[in-house]
DSSP file (Angstrom, degrees, kcal/mol; ACC not computed):
  #  RESIDUE AA STRUCTURE BP1 BP2  ACC     N-H-->O    O-->H-N    N-H-->O    O-->H-N    TCO  KAPPA ALPHA  PHI   PSI    X-CA   Y-CA   Z-CA
    1    1 A X     >        0   0    0      0, 0.0     4,-2.1     0, 0.0     5,-0.1   0.000 360.0 360.0 360.0 -36.9  -33.8   24.7   11.4
    2    2 A X  H  >  +     0   0    0      1,-0.2     4,-2.2     2,-0.2     5,-0.2   0.908 360.0  51.1 -64.7 -43.8  -31.8   26.4   14.1
    3    3 A X  H  > S+     0   0    0      2,-0.2     4,-2.3     1,-0.2    -1,-0.2   0.835 108.2  53.5 -64.8 -31.6  -34.3   29.2   14.4
    4    4 A X  H  > S+     0   0    0      2,-0.2     4,-2.4     1,-0.2    -2,-0.2   0.929 108.5  49.6 -66.8 -45.0  -37.1   26.6   14.8
    5    5 A X  H  X S+     0   0    0     -4,-2.1     4,-2.0     2,-0.2    -2,-0.2   0.892 111.3  48.6 -63.2 -39.4  -35.2   25.0   17.6
    6    6 A X  H  X S+     0   0    0     -4,-2.2     4,-1.9     2,-0.2    -1,-0.2   0.915 109.9  52.5 -65.7 -42.2  -34.7   28.3   19.4
    7    7 A X  H  X>S+     0   0    0     -4,-2.3     4,-1.2     1,-0.2     5,-0.5   0.913 111.0  46.1 -59.3 -42.0  -38.4   29.1   18.9
    8    8 A X  I  <>S+     0   0    0     -4,-2.4     5,-2.5     1,-0.2     6,-0.3   0.885 110.5  54.8 -65.8 -37.0  -39.4   25.7   20.5
    9    9 A X  I  <5S+     0   0    0     -4,-2.0     5,-0.3     1,-0.2    -1,-0.2   0.858 115.6  37.6 -67.2 -33.2  -36.9   26.3   23.3
   10   10 A X  I  <5S+     0   0    0     -4,-1.9    -1,-0.2    -5,-0.1    -2,-0.2   0.566 133.9  14.7 -97.6  -8.5  -38.4   29.7   24.2
   11   11 A X  I  X5S+     0   0    0     -4,-1.2     4,-1.6    -3,-0.2    -3,-0.2   0.683 123.1  38.6-128.3 -57.4  -42.1   29.0   23.7
   12   12 A X  I  ><S+     0   0    0     -5,-0.5     4,-2.5     2,-0.2     5,-0.2   0.927 114.6  49.9 -70.8 -46.9  -43.3   25.4   23.4
   13   13 A X  H  ><S+     0   0    0     -5,-2.5     4,-2.5     1,-0.2     5,-0.2   0.936 112.7  45.8 -61.0 -50.1  -41.0   23.8   26.0
   14   14 A X  H  > S+     0   0    0     -6,-0.3     4,-2.9    -5,-0.3    -1,-0.2   0.894 111.8  53.1 -60.9 -36.9  -41.8   26.3   28.8
   15   15 A X  H  X S+     0   0    0     -4,-1.6     4,-2.1     2,-0.2    -2,-0.2   0.926 110.6  46.2 -63.8 -42.6  -45.5   26.1   28.0
   16   16 A X  H  X S+     0   0    0     -4,-2.5     4,-1.9     2,-0.2    -2,-0.2   0.916 112.9  51.0 -60.7 -43.9  -45.4   22.2   28.3
   17   17 A X  H  X S+     0   0    0     -4,-2.5     4,-2.5     1,-0.2    -2,-0.2   0.914 109.5  51.0 -61.3 -43.9  -43.5   22.6   31.6
   18   18 A X  H  X S+     0   0    0     -4,-2.9     4,-2.8     1,-0.2    -1,-0.2   0.905 108.2  50.6 -63.6 -39.0  -46.1   25.1   32.9
   19   19 A X  H  X S+     0   0    0     -4,-2.1     4,-2.0     1,-0.2    -1,-0.2   0.891 109.9  51.4 -68.5 -34.4  -48.9   22.8   32.1
   20   20 A X  H  X S+     0   0    0     -4,-1.9     4,-1.9     2,-0.2    -2,-0.2   0.913 112.1  45.7 -61.9 -44.6  -47.1   20.0   33.9
   21   21 A X  H  X S+     0   0    0     -4,-2.5     4,-2.8     2,-0.2    -2,-0.2   0.904 110.6  54.0 -66.1 -40.9  -46.6   22.1   37.0
   22   22 A X  H  X S+     0   0    0     -4,-2.8     4,-1.5     1,-0.2    -2,-0.2   0.890 109.0  48.9 -61.2 -39.4  -50.2   23.3   36.9
   23   23 A X  H  X S+     0   0    0     -4,-2.0     4,-1.6     2,-0.2    -1,-0.2   0.921 111.5  48.4 -63.6 -42.5  -51.4   19.7   36.9
   24   24 A X  H  X S+     0   0    0     -4,-1.9     4,-1.7     1,-0.2    -2,-0.2   0.928 112.1  50.4 -65.0 -45.0  -49.1   18.8   39.9
   25   25 A X  H  < S+     0   0    0     -4,-2.8    -1,-0.2     1,-0.2    -2,-0.2   0.792 105.8  56.4 -64.5 -29.4  -50.4   21.9   41.7
   26   26 A X  H  < S+     0   0    0     -4,-1.5    -1,-0.2    -5,-0.2    -2,-0.2   0.907 113.4  38.6 -66.6 -43.9  -53.9   20.9   41.1
   27   27 A X  H  < S+     0   0    0     -4,-1.6     2,-1.2    -3,-0.2    -2,-0.2   0.676 101.0  77.4 -85.0 -19.3  -53.6   17.5   42.7
   28   28 A X  S  < S-     0   0    0     -4,-1.7     2,-0.4    -5,-0.2    -1,-0.2  -0.717  70.1-171.7 -93.1  89.4  -51.3   18.6   45.5
   29   29 A X        -     0   0    0     -2,-1.2     2,-0.7     1,-0.0    -3,-0.1  -0.673  12.8-147.8 -87.4 129.2  -53.9   20.3   47.8
   30   30 A X        -     0   0    0     -2,-0.4     2,-0.2     4,-0.1    -2,-0.0  -0.861  20.3-179.0 -95.8 117.2  -52.6   22.2   50.9
   31   31 A X     >  -     0   0    0     -2,-0.7     4,-2.0     1,-0.0     5,-0.2  -0.551  43.7 -96.3-102.5 177.2  -54.9   22.0   53.7
   32   32 A X  H  > S+     0   0    0      1,-0.2     4,-2.4     2,-0.2     5,-0.2   0.882 123.2  53.4 -62.5 -39.3  -54.4   23.7   57.1
   33   33 A X  H  > S+     0   0    0      1,-0.2     4,-2.0     2,-0.2    -1,-0.2   0.903 110.2  46.4 -67.0 -41.1  -52.9   20.6   58.7
   34   34 A X  H  > S+     0   0    0      2,-0.2     4,-2.5     1,-0.2    -1,-0.2   0.902 112.0  51.7 -66.7 -42.1  -50.2   20.2   55.9
   35   35 A X  H  X S+     0   0    0     -4,-2.0     4,-2.5     2,-0.2    -2,-0.2   0.923 109.4  49.1 -62.8 -45.8  -49.3   23.9   56.1
   36   36 A X  H  X S+     0   0    0     -4,-2.4     4,-2.3     2,-0.2    -1,-0.2   0.891 110.3  52.0 -61.3 -42.1  -48.9   23.6   59.9
   37   37 A X  H  X S+     0   0    0     -4,-2.0     4,-2.1     2,-0.2    -2,-0.2   0.923 110.9  46.3 -60.6 -46.3  -46.7   20.6   59.5
   38   38 A X  H  X S+     0   0    0     -4,-2.5     4,-2.5     2,-0.2    -2,-0.2   0.920 110.4  54.3 -59.8 -44.2  -44.5   22.4   57.0
   39   39 A X  H  X S+     0   0    0     -4,-2.5     4,-2.2     1,-0.2    -2,-0.2   0.917 109.4  48.1 -60.7 -45.3  -44.3   25.4   59.3
   40   40 A X  H  X S+     0   0    0     -4,-2.3     4,-2.2     2,-0.2    -1,-0.2   0.915 110.4  50.9 -63.7 -42.9  -43.1   23.3   62.2
   41   41 A X  H  X S+     0   0    0     -4,-2.1     4,-2.5     1,-0.2    -1,-0.2   0.898 111.0  48.5 -63.5 -41.0  -40.5   21.6   60.1
   42   42 A X  H  X S+     0   0    0     -4,-2.5     4,-2.3     1,-0.2    -1,-0.2   0.868 109.2  52.8 -68.1 -34.7  -39.2   24.9   58.9
   43   43 A X  H  X S+     0   0    0     -4,-2.2     4,-2.0     2,-0.2    -2,-0.2   0.891 110.5  47.1 -62.4 -40.8  -39.0   26.2   62.3
   44   44 A X  H  X S+     0   0    0     -4,-2.2     4,-2.6     2,-0.2     5,-0.2   0.929 113.1  49.4 -64.8 -46.6  -37.0   23.2   63.5
   45   45 A X  H  X S+     0   0    0     -4,-2.5     4,-2.5     1,-0.2    -2,-0.2   0.906 110.4  50.8 -61.4 -41.0  -34.7   23.6   60.6
   46   46 A X  H  X S+     0   0    0     -4,-2.3     4,-2.4     1,-0.2    -1,-0.2   0.899 111.1  47.9 -62.5 -40.6  -34.2   27.3   61.2
   47   47 A X  H  X S+     0   0    0     -4,-2.0     4,-2.1     2,-0.2    -2,-0.2   0.905 111.8  48.5 -66.7 -41.4  -33.4   26.7   64.8
   48   48 A X  H  X S+     0   0    0     -4,-2.6     4,-2.3     2,-0.2    -2,-0.2   0.879 112.4  50.6 -64.8 -37.9  -30.9   23.9   64.0
   49   49 A X  H  X S+     0   0    0     -4,-2.5     4,-2.4    -5,-0.2    -2,-0.2   0.921 111.0  47.1 -67.8 -43.1  -29.3   26.2   61.4
   50   50 A X  H  X S+     0   0    0     -4,-2.4     4,-2.0     2,-0.2    -2,-0.2   0.881 112.7  49.6 -65.5 -38.2  -28.9   29.1   63.8
   51   51 A X  H  X S+     0   0    0     -4,-2.1     4,-2.2     2,-0.2    -2,-0.2   0.926 112.2  48.3 -65.5 -43.8  -27.5   26.8   66.5
   52   52 A X  H  X S+     0   0    0     -4,-2.3     4,-2.3     1,-0.2    -2,-0.2   0.913 109.8  52.8 -61.8 -41.1  -25.0   25.4   63.9
   53   53 A X  H  X S+     0   0    0     -4,-2.4     4,-1.7     1,-0.2    -1,-0.2   0.913 109.3  48.8 -65.2 -40.9  -24.0   28.9   62.8
   54   54 A X  H  X S+     0   0    0     -4,-2.0     4,-0.6     1,-0.2    -1,-0.2   0.884 111.2  50.3 -67.2 -36.5  -23.3   30.0   66.4
   55   55 A X  H >< S+     0   0    0     -4,-2.2     3,-0.8     1,-0.2    -2,-0.2   0.910 110.9  48.8 -66.2 -39.9  -21.2   26.9   67.0
   56   56 A X  H 3< S+     0   0    0     -4,-2.3    -1,-0.2     1,-0.2    -2,-0.2   0.813 106.1  56.1 -69.9 -29.2  -19.1   27.4   63.9
   57   57 A X  H 3<        0   0    0     -4,-1.7    -1,-0.2     1,-0.2    -2,-0.2   0.633 360.0 360.0 -79.1 -11.9  -18.5   31.1   64.6
   58   58 A X    <<        0   0    0     -3,-0.8    -1,-0.2    -4,-0.6    -2,-0.2   0.451 360.0 360.0 -84.8 360.0  -16.9   30.3   68.1
């Protein structure tokens, strides 16, 4: 019984998880507008993080 559980843990569960992720990725379409929005948000976060790091090191 233990070997069966280990087998499921290493094969079936990851396969099910991969199918779920594939379905989510199929419905979550990235267009140019969304990519640019994400890029702007990351740039703002990076700027805030570097400003915070400089303040903490002083």
